[in-house]
C-alpha positions as CSV (number, residue, x, y, z in Angstrom):
1,M,57.3,132.0,79.4
2,T,59.3,133.4,76.4
3,L,61.6,136.3,77.1
4,S,61.1,139.3,74.8
5,D,63.8,141.0,72.9
6,E,63.6,143.9,75.3
7,M,64.2,141.5,78.2
8,Y,67.3,140.0,76.5
9,K,68.6,143.5,75.9
10,K,68.1,144.4,79.6
11,I,70.0,141.2,80.6
12,F,72.8,142.2,78.1
13,E,73.0,145.7,79.6
14,L,72.8,144.6,83.3
15,H,75.4,141.8,83.1
16,T,78.4,142.7,85.3
17,D,80.9,140.9,83.0
18,A,82.1,142.8,79.9
19,I,80.1,141.6,76.8
20,I,81.2,142.5,73.3
21,V,79.7,141.7,69.9
22,I,82.2,141.4,67.1
23,A,82.1,140.7,63.4
24,A,84.1,138.2,61.4
25,D,86.9,140.7,60.8
26,G,87.2,141.3,64.6
27,S,85.7,144.7,64.6
28,V,83.5,145.6,67.6
29,A,79.8,145.8,66.7
30,E,78.4,146.5,70.1
31,C,79.4,146.6,73.8
32,N,77.4,146.3,77.0
33,P,77.8,149.1,79.7
34,A,80.3,146.9,81.7
35,A,82.5,147.0,78.6
36,C,81.7,150.5,77.5
37,K,82.9,151.9,80.8
38,R,86.4,150.9,79.8
39,R,88.2,152.8,77.1
40,K,89.9,151.6,73.9
41,I,87.5,148.8,73.3
42,A,84.5,150.7,74.8
43,G,81.9,153.2,73.6
44,P,80.8,154.3,70.1
45,E,84.2,155.7,69.2
46,S,85.5,152.1,69.5
47,Q,83.1,150.5,67.1
48,S,85.6,150.5,64.2
49,R,88.4,149.1,66.3
50,S,89.5,145.5,66.2
51,I,89.3,143.2,69.2
52,H,92.6,141.6,68.1
53,D,94.5,144.3,70.0
54,A,92.7,143.3,73.2
55,W,92.9,139.6,73.5
56,G,96.3,138.9,71.9
57,N,97.5,135.8,70.1
58,A,95.6,133.4,72.3
59,G,92.3,135.0,71.3
60,D,93.3,135.2,67.6
61,R,94.0,131.5,67.5
62,Q,90.6,130.6,69.0
63,F,88.8,133.1,66.8
64,A,90.5,131.7,63.6
65,H,89.6,128.2,64.6
66,M,85.9,129.1,65.1
67,L,85.8,130.8,61.7
68,L,87.3,127.8,59.9
69,T,85.4,125.0,61.7
70,D,82.0,126.6,62.3
71,E,82.5,125.7,66.0
72,Q,79.7,127.2,68.1
73,A,81.5,128.1,71.3
74,C,84.9,128.1,73.1
75,T,86.4,129.3,76.3
76,F,90.0,130.3,76.9
77,R,92.1,132.3,79.3
78,T,94.2,135.3,78.4
79,T,95.4,138.8,79.4
80,F,92.6,141.1,78.1
81,I,93.6,144.7,77.4
82,F,90.8,147.2,77.7
83,S,93.3,150.1,77.6
84,P,97.1,150.4,78.3
85,G,96.3,151.1,82.0
86,D,93.4,148.6,82.2
87,Q,94.5,145.0,81.8
88,V,93.0,142.0,83.5
89,F,93.5,138.3,83.4
90,A,90.3,137.0,82.0
91,E,88.3,133.9,81.2
92,V,86.9,134.7,77.7
93,T,83.9,132.8,76.3
94,M,83.1,133.3,72.6
95,V,79.8,132.1,71.2
96,R,78.6,132.3,67.5
97,I,75.3,134.1,67.5
98,T,74.6,134.4,63.7
99,G,76.1,133.2,60.5
100,S,74.0,130.4,59.0
101,G,74.1,130.3,55.2
102,A,75.2,133.4,53.5
103,E,74.6,135.6,56.6
104,A,77.8,137.3,57.9
105,P,78.7,135.8,61.3
106,L,78.6,137.7,64.5
107,F,80.2,136.5,67.8
108,L,79.3,137.2,71.4
109,V,82.5,137.7,73.5
110,M,82.1,137.5,77.3
111,V,85.1,138.7,79.3
112,K,85.1,137.6,83.0
113,D,87.8,139.2,85.2
114,I,89.5,136.3,87.1
115,S,92.6,138.3,88.2
116,E,91.9,137.5,91.9
117,Q,91.2,133.9,91.1
118,R,94.4,133.7,89.1
119,K,96.3,135.1,92.0
120,I,94.9,132.5,94.3
121,E,95.7,129.8,91.8
122,L,99.3,131.0,91.5
123,D,99.6,131.1,95.3
124,L,98.3,127.5,95.4
125,L,100.7,126.5,92.6
126,R,103.6,128.0,94.5
127,F,102.6,126.3,97.7
128,S,102.2,123.0,95.8
129,E,105.6,123.3,94.3
130,V,107.2,124.2,97.6
131,T,105.6,121.3,99.5
132,L,106.3,118.9,96.6
133,H,110.0,119.5,96.4
134,T,110.9,120.5,100.0
135,V,113.1,118.0,102.0
136,N,110.8,118.5,105.0
137,P,107.9,116.1,105.3
138,I,104.5,117.8,105.2
139,Q,101.0,116.3,105.8
140,I,97.6,117.9,105.7
141,T,94.5,116.4,107.4
142,D,90.9,117.4,107.5
143,A,89.1,118.6,110.6
144,N,88.6,114.9,111.7
145,G,92.3,114.2,111.5
146,K,92.1,112.1,108.3
147,I,95.1,112.6,106.0
148,I,94.2,114.3,102.7
149,Y,97.7,115.2,101.5
150,V,101.3,114.1,102.0
151,N,104.4,115.2,100.1
152,P,107.1,112.8,98.8
153,A,109.4,113.7,101.8
154,Y,106.6,112.4,104.1
155,E,106.4,109.2,102.1
156,R,110.1,108.7,102.4
157,I,110.4,109.3,106.1
158,S,107.3,107.2,107.0
159,G,108.0,104.3,104.6
160,Y,104.3,104.4,103.5
161,S,103.1,105.3,100.0
162,K,100.7,108.2,99.4
163,E,98.0,105.6,98.6
164,E,98.5,103.9,102.0
165,L,98.3,107.2,103.9
166,L,95.4,109.1,102.3
167,G,92.2,108.7,104.3
168,R,94.1,107.3,107.3
169,N,94.7,108.9,110.7
170,P,98.3,109.9,111.4
171,N,98.2,107.6,114.5
172,L,99.1,104.9,112.0
173,L,102.7,106.0,112.7
174,K,102.2,106.2,116.5
175,S,105.2,104.7,118.3
176,G,103.6,104.3,121.7
177,M,106.2,106.6,123.3
178,H,103.7,109.4,123.9
179,D,100.8,108.8,126.3
180,K,97.1,109.9,125.9
181,E,97.6,113.0,128.1
182,F,100.3,114.2,125.7
183,W,98.0,113.8,122.6
184,A,95.1,115.4,124.5
185,K,97.1,118.5,125.1
186,I,98.0,118.8,121.4
187,W,94.4,118.3,120.3
188,K,93.1,120.9,122.8
189,R,95.6,123.5,121.5
190,I,95.1,123.0,117.8
191,L,91.3,122.7,118.0
192,G,91.5,126.0,119.8
193,G,93.0,127.6,116.7
194,K,96.6,127.7,118.0
195,E,99.7,126.0,116.5
196,W,101.6,123.4,118.4
197,V,105.4,123.0,118.2
198,G,107.3,120.1,119.7
199,H,109.1,116.8,119.1
200,L,107.5,113.5,118.1
201,Q,108.8,110.0,117.9
202,N,107.0,108.0,115.3
203,R,107.3,104.5,113.8
204,R,108.1,103.8,110.1
205,K,106.3,101.1,108.2
206,D,109.3,98.7,108.7
207,G,109.0,99.2,112.5
208,S,112.0,101.4,113.0
209,F,111.7,104.7,114.9
210,F,112.2,108.3,113.6
211,H,112.2,111.6,115.4
212,S,110.7,114.8,114.1
213,E,110.6,118.4,115.1
214,V,107.0,119.3,114.2
215,V,104.8,122.3,113.8
216,I,101.1,121.5,113.6
217,S,98.9,124.5,112.5
218,P,95.1,124.6,112.2
219,I,93.6,125.7,108.9
220,L,90.8,128.2,109.5
221,D,88.1,129.3,107.1
222,E,86.6,132.9,106.9
223,H,84.5,132.2,110.0
224,R,87.6,131.2,112.0
225,T,86.3,127.6,112.0
226,V,89.0,124.8,112.0
227,I,88.6,122.9,108.7
228,G,91.9,121.0,108.8
229,F,95.5,120.9,110.0
230,V,98.9,121.1,108.3
231,G,101.9,119.4,109.9
232,A,105.4,120.4,108.9
233,H,108.1,118.0,110.1
234,R,111.9,118.3,110.3
235,D,113.7,115.0,110.5
236,I,116.0,115.0,113.5
237,T,116.6,111.3,113.7
238,E,120.3,111.7,112.9
239,Q,120.6,114.5,115.4
240,K,119.1,112.3,118.1
241,Q,121.5,109.5,117.3
242,L,124.4,111.9,117.5
243,E,123.2,113.1,120.9
244,K,123.0,109.5,122.1
245,Q,126.6,108.9,120.8
246,L,127.7,112.0,122.6
247,V,126.1,111.0,125.9
248,R,127.7,107.5,125.5
249,S,131.1,109.1,124.8
250,Q,130.8,111.3,127.8
251,K,129.8,108.4,130.0
252,M,132.8,106.4,128.7
253,E,135.1,109.3,129.4
254,T,133.7,109.7,132.9
255,F,134.1,106.0,133.8
256,G,137.6,106.1,132.3
257,T,138.5,108.9,134.7
258,L,137.1,107.0,137.6
259,A,138.9,103.8,136.7
260,A,142.4,104.9,137.9
261,G,141.0,106.0,141.2
262,I,139.1,102.7,141.6
263,A,142.2,100.7,140.8
264,H,144.2,102.6,143.5
265,E,141.6,102.6,146.2
266,V,140.3,99.1,145.7
267,G,143.2,97.2,144.1
268,N,145.8,97.6,146.9
269,P,143.4,96.4,149.7
270,L,142.4,93.4,147.5
271,T,146.0,92.4,147.0
272,S,146.5,92.3,150.8
273,I,143.3,90.4,151.3
274,S,144.2,87.9,148.6
275,S,147.6,87.3,150.2
276,I,146.1,86.7,153.6
277,V,143.5,84.3,152.2
278,Q,146.3,82.3,150.5
279,V,148.4,82.2,153.6
280,I,145.4,80.9,155.7
281,Q,144.6,78.3,153.0
282,R,148.1,76.9,153.3
283,T,148.1,76.7,157.0
284,T,144.6,75.5,157.9
285,K,143.4,71.9,157.6
286,D,139.8,72.6,158.3
287,E,138.0,71.5,155.1
288,F,135.0,73.8,155.6
289,A,137.3,76.8,156.1
290,R,139.4,75.9,153.0
291,E,136.2,75.6,151.0
292,K,134.9,79.0,152.1
293,L,138.4,80.6,151.6
294,E,138.4,79.3,148.0
295,L,135.0,81.0,147.5
296,V,136.5,84.2,148.8
297,K,139.5,83.9,146.6
298,N,137.3,83.4,143.5
299,Q,135.3,86.5,144.3
300,I,138.5,88.5,144.8
301,N,139.7,87.3,141.4
302,R,136.4,88.5,139.9
303,I,136.7,91.9,141.4
304,T,140.3,92.1,140.2
305,K,139.2,91.2,136.7
306,I,136.7,94.0,136.7
307,I,139.3,96.5,137.9
308,R,141.8,95.3,135.3
309,E,139.3,95.8,132.5
310,L,138.5,99.3,133.7
311,V,142.2,100.2,134.0
312,D,143.0,98.7,130.6
313,F,140.3,100.7,129.0
314,S,141.0,104.0,130.8
315,R,144.7,104.4,130.2
316,P,146.4,104.9,126.8
317,S,147.1,101.6,125.2
318,A,150.7,100.4,125.5
319,Y,150.1,97.8,122.8
320,E,151.8,98.2,119.5
321,I,149.8,99.4,116.5
322,K,150.8,97.5,113.4
323,R,149.5,96.3,110.1
324,T,147.2,93.4,110.9
325,D,145.3,90.8,109.0
326,V,141.8,91.0,110.5
327,N,140.9,87.5,109.3
328,N,143.8,86.1,111.3
329,V,142.6,87.9,114.5
330,I,139.1,86.4,113.9
331,R,140.6,82.9,113.6
332,D,142.5,83.4,116.8
333,A,139.3,84.4,118.6
334,L,137.4,81.5,117.2
335,N,140.1,79.0,118.2
336,I,139.9,80.2,121.8
337,V,136.1,80.1,121.9
338,Q,135.7,76.7,120.3
339,Y,137.6,75.0,123.1
340,G,134.9,75.8,125.7
341,K,132.3,73.2,126.9
342,K,129.4,75.5,126.1
343,V,130.0,75.2,122.3
344,Q,129.5,71.5,122.0
345,N,126.1,71.9,120.3
346,I,126.9,75.1,118.4
347,T,127.9,75.1,114.7
348,F,130.2,77.9,113.6
349,K,129.6,79.1,110.1
350,V,132.6,81.1,109.0
351,Q,132.9,83.0,105.7
352,L,136.0,85.2,105.5
353,Y,136.8,87.4,102.6
354,E,140.4,86.5,102.0
355,A,141.4,89.6,100.0
356,L,141.0,91.9,103.0
357,P,143.7,94.6,103.1
358,H,145.8,94.8,106.2
359,I,144.9,97.7,108.5
360,A,146.6,99.5,111.4
361,V,145.2,98.2,114.7
362,V,146.3,96.6,118.0
363,S,145.7,92.9,117.3
364,D,145.6,92.0,121.0
365,Q,142.8,94.5,121.6
366,L,140.9,93.5,118.5
367,V,140.9,89.8,119.5
368,Q,139.5,90.9,122.9
369,V,136.6,92.6,121.0
370,F,135.8,89.5,119.0
371,L,136.1,87.3,122.1
372,N,133.7,89.4,124.0
373,I,131.1,89.3,121.3
374,L,131.6,85.7,120.5
375,M,131.3,84.6,124.1
376,N,128.1,86.7,124.4
377,A,126.7,84.9,121.4
378,V,127.6,81.5,123.0
379,D,125.8,82.5,126.2
380,A,122.8,83.7,124.2
381,C,122.5,80.3,122.5
382,G,122.2,78.3,125.7
383,S,121.5,74.6,125.4
384,G,120.3,72.8,122.3
385,A,121.5,73.0,118.7
386,H,122.4,76.5,117.5
387,S,124.6,78.2,115.0
388,I,126.9,81.3,115.1
389,G,127.9,82.9,111.8
390,V,131.1,84.9,111.4
391,T,131.6,86.9,108.2
392,S,134.2,89.4,107.0
393,R,133.7,91.6,104.0
394,L,135.1,94.7,102.3
395,S,133.1,97.9,101.7
396,E,134.1,101.1,100.1
397,R,135.6,102.7,103.2
398,S,135.8,100.0,105.8
399,I,136.2,96.3,106.7
400,E,133.0,94.9,108.3
401,I,132.9,91.9,110.5
402,V,129.4,90.4,111.2
403,I,128.8,88.1,114.1
404,R,125.3,86.6,114.1
405,D,123.7,84.1,116.4
406,D,120.2,82.5,116.5
407,G,120.0,82.7,120.3
408,R,117.4,84.3,122.6
409,G,118.0,87.9,121.4
410,I,117.9,91.2,123.2
411,A,114.7,92.9,124.5
412,K,113.9,96.2,123.0
413,E,114.1,98.0,126.3
414,D,117.7,96.7,126.8
415,M,119.0,97.6,123.3
416,E,119.9,101.2,124.2
417,K,121.7,100.0,127.4
418,I,123.9,97.1,126.2
419,F,127.0,99.3,125.7
420,D,126.6,100.9,129.1
421,P,129.2,100.0,131.7
422,F,128.1,97.4,134.3
423,F,124.9,96.6,132.4
424,T,124.4,92.9,131.9
425,T,121.4,90.6,131.3
426,K,123.4,87.6,132.7
427,E,122.9,86.1,136.1
428,V,124.7,87.6,139.1
429,G,128.3,86.5,139.1
430,K,128.3,85.4,135.4
431,G,129.1,88.7,133.8
432,T,130.8,92.0,134.7
433,G,128.8,94.2,132.3
434,L,132.0,95.6,130.9
435,G,132.7,93.4,127.9
436,L,130.6,95.4,125.3
437,W,131.5,98.7,126.8
438,V,135.2,98.0,126.6
439,S,134.8,96.5,123.1
440,L,133.0,99.6,121.8
441,G,135.7,101.8,123.3
442,I,138.5,99.8,121.6
443,V,136.7,99.9,118.2
444,K,136.0,103.7,118.6
445,N,139.7,104.2,119.3
446,F,140.4,102.6,115.9
447,G,137.9,105.1,114.3
448,G,135.3,102.4,113.8
449,D,131.9,101.5,115.2
450,I,129.7,98.6,116.4
451,Q,126.1,98.3,115.3
452,V,123.6,95.9,116.8
453,S,120.2,94.5,115.7
454,S,118.2,91.9,117.5
455,E,114.8,90.4,118.1
456,L,113.7,88.2,121.0
457,E,114.0,84.5,120.2
458,Q,115.3,85.4,116.7
459,G,118.9,86.1,117.5
460,T,121.3,89.0,117.4
461,K,123.7,90.5,114.9
462,F,126.8,92.6,115.7
463,T,128.4,94.5,112.9
464,I,131.9,95.8,113.6
465,S,133.2,98.4,111.2
466,L,136.9,99.2,111.0
467,P,138.0,102.0,108.7
468,L,140.4,101.4,105.8
469,K,142.3,104.7,106.6
470,G,145.9,103.9,106.8
471,S,145.5,100.4,105.3
472,L,147.8,98.9,102.7
473,H,144.7,99.0,100.4
474,E,144.9,102.8,100.0
């Protein structure tokens, strides 16, 4: 069926978008009612006016291009001015409708008001810029929980690239610290159209953990149907680490306070018992009794050693703080350790940076730190051929001593407890559980720190950092 001219005219008049017919000079030849309702470029009184005043420079450039190239159609966006009080952001489509040969060209201009669409686009652009540049990790998933968007901050905190994350479920980062019941409660809430706020511990691509304060909000359509979820994270990993350090410091302070009392209440009776044992040992000739008394004396010495370590740590150091060559302290500790029977099958690989500046420490306390860690490394190696590496190096603000062994390593569940007082993985009677606790306290008093990394059957690495503050290097 072919449409009649009358039908085309009716379509022209009924179209809800403003339609204007213009000549080659830009003058308005005709308007449909949607355009005629609007003044300045509307109605018979506007026929002699130019459209140039309405569509600005953007329209003029497109119009000039069509006149010069005989292009048949183009579409562009611009602010279209029907009158000073009637301006819209519009999508303008211009189509050549006559003009072959010597015939003067006419152009059909269709003006579609997209002001609301433009507002939505600007809101989306602002949202995109905010999510792109915010320091807080953001992820968006579909209704099935598949990731459809992550910002650069999320890539940084997770260790995964955008390409590795898109289309995957966020449980890719699951650390195993939250049980099924925990996740079921979250899903029940967000599927019900409510947001969830809480803390999550996730696992990075490299296997390390990170902590986030998270807000998960459902995305609802016009029918209040959940079509997706947005998760906004705040990285609180450093905050969690500081909290652990604070708890550890408080624990150390508490045990330090108790140490003086323990020394007084236990130390004096032990001295009396030890004296009596020695007297009986000298007077008895019963071999069985002498053997058992020797066992008692050894246990008393062990208890005394524990008390001495507690007291040494709890009271202010009476040792002299002086400029010390850390490398010499390391050598002293190595000389002591290498005399033991346990080290016969252990190779010590020592690399010391000889240009280390002297720093203000108590050398006797520092050698105790190195001895504790070295003896732990020897015990971790056990039998068979093993190696222990000792390295000193200089960084921008500190001296770092790295002690590494290839022994049995430390279980993940024990890593957070190794600096706790009285915690030990050694057999009963072979360790007091105070060595690392005392060592950390000594290093902390110097303004430094001890970091540990370990894997079972892969060995352990201790990194002792001592600040350069007050060194001759400054």
